[in-house]
C-alpha positions in Angstrom: 131.5 70.8 83.7 127.3 70.6 84.2 128.0 73.9 86.7 129.5 75.6 84.5 126.8 75.4 81.7 124.6 76.8 84.2 126.3 79.7 85.8 126.3 80.3 81.8 122.6 79.7 81.1 121.9 81.6 83.9 124.0 84.5 83.4 122.5 85.0 80.0 119.4 84.9 81.1 119.6 87.6 83.5 121.4 89.5 80.3 118.2 88.8 78.6 116.0 89.6 81.3 117.5 92.8 82.3 117.0 93.7 78.2 113.2 93.3 78.6 113.4 95.9 81.1 112.9 93.0 84.1 114.4 93.9 87.6 116.3 90.7 88.0 117.9 92.2 91.3 114.5 92.0 93.3 113.8 88.6 91.9 117.2 87.4 93.0 117.9 89.1 95.6 114.6 89.8 97.9 115.7 91.9 101.0 113.4 93.4 103.2 113.2 97.0 103.5 113.4 98.7 107.5 112.0 102.2 108.2 113.7 104.7 109.5 112.8 105.0 113.3 112.7 108.7 114.6 115.3 109.2 117.2 113.5 107.3 120.8 114.0 109.7 123.7 113.4 108.6 127.3 114.5 108.7 130.8 116.5 106.4 132.7 114.6 104.2 135.0 111.9 104.1 132.3 110.4 101.5 129.6 109.9 102.2 126.0 108.2 100.5 123.0 109.9 100.7 120.2 107.7 99.6 116.6 110.2 98.8 113.8 108.2 98.7 110.3 109.6 95.9 107.7 108.6 95.9 103.8 109.1 92.4 101.6 108.4 93.5 98.2 105.5 92.4 96.5 105.2 88.7 95.8 107.5 87.7 98.2 106.9 86.5 102.0 109.2 85.3 104.7 108.5 82.5 107.3 106.7 84.3 110.8 108.4 83.8 113.8 106.9 80.6 114.5 107.3 78.3 111.0 105.1 75.5 110.9 108.4 73.2 110.4 111.7 73.1 112.2 113.5 73.3 109.4 112.5 76.6 108.2 114.1 79.5 108.8 112.1 81.8 111.4 111.9 85.7 111.4 114.0 86.6 114.0 114.4 90.0 115.8 117.8 90.3 117.9 119.3 93.3 119.6 123.0 93.1 120.0 124.5 96.5 121.6 122.8 99.4 123.3 122.2 100.6 126.6 118.9 99.3 126.5 117.4 96.3 127.8 114.5 94.3 125.2 111.4 93.2 127.5 109.7 91.5 124.9 109.3 91.2 121.2 105.8 91.0 119.5 105.8 89.9 116.0 103.2 90.3 113.5 100.1 88.0 113.1 101.1 85.8 110.6 98.5 83.7 108.1 98.4 80.1 106.3 99.6 80.0 102.7 99.5 77.4 100.7 102.2 77.7 98.2 103.4 75.0 94.8 106.6 73.8 96.5 104.9 73.2 100.0 102.4 69.8 101.0 100.5 72.0 103.8 100.3 76.0 104.4 103.1 78.0 105.7 102.9 80.6 108.1 104.2 83.7 106.9 104.4 87.3 106.5 103.7 89.8 103.2 103.9 92.8 102.5 104.8 95.8 105.3 104.9 94.8 108.5 105.8 95.6 112.3 107.5 94.4 115.2 107.6 95.7 118.4 110.4 95.8 121.2 109.6 96.4 124.9 112.9 97.9 126.4 114.0 98.6 129.7 116.3 102.1 129.9 118.4 100.9 133.0 118.9 103.9 135.9 122.5 103.2 135.5 122.4 104.4 131.7 124.6 107.1 130.0 122.7 110.4 129.6 122.7 111.6 125.6 122.9 110.7 122.1 123.8 106.4 121.9 123.1 104.1 119.6 120.9 100.4 119.8 122.2 97.9 117.3 120.2 94.6 116.0 119.7 92.7 113.5 116.8 91.4 111.4 117.0 87.8 110.3 114.3 85.7 107.9 114.3 83.4 104.8 112.7 85.4 101.6 110.4 83.1 99.5 108.0 83.3 96.1 105.7 81.3 94.9 108.2 78.7 93.6 111.0 79.0 96.0 113.2 80.3 98.7 116.4 82.3 99.1 119.2 82.2 101.1 118.4 83.6 105.1 119.5 86.9 105.1 120.0 89.1 108.1 119.7 93.0 107.6 120.9 95.7 110.1 118.7 97.6 112.7 119.9 100.8 114.3 117.7 103.0 116.9 119.1 106.6 117.5 118.7 107.6 121.3 119.0 110.7 123.4 118.3 109.3 127.2 117.8 111.6 129.9 
């Protein structure tokens, strides 16, 4: 019964905020935007470095890849399929910030940030166009609360010689 009343209240609140011109989608569902990466041209048997540029909406932060508490969800880039072999990921420099919901400062990233991956291109990789697929997992928070963790796809277009 209480959940039903809360759901009705939340729906009415969102309706009122929307009528006032408040963008509720970013407030209720903050999403990291991944900038497109130009096609990567590389030779088999070589090494290439790829930078992924990501942006959090204003007013939000995400835990860094090394959060201050074990229960916090870290920023994590995972490469799942493709011809390249990840040989190291460099995450953005984090900052320690204090928020009302935490007793101690948190290690976070905000705004625009870059994650860099060093890839080895195996000699056995097929020549021609290919794709390298991955995911970026994070948990966005504002200065009052954290939202459900999200995973967004990251896709690299490749052209291997």
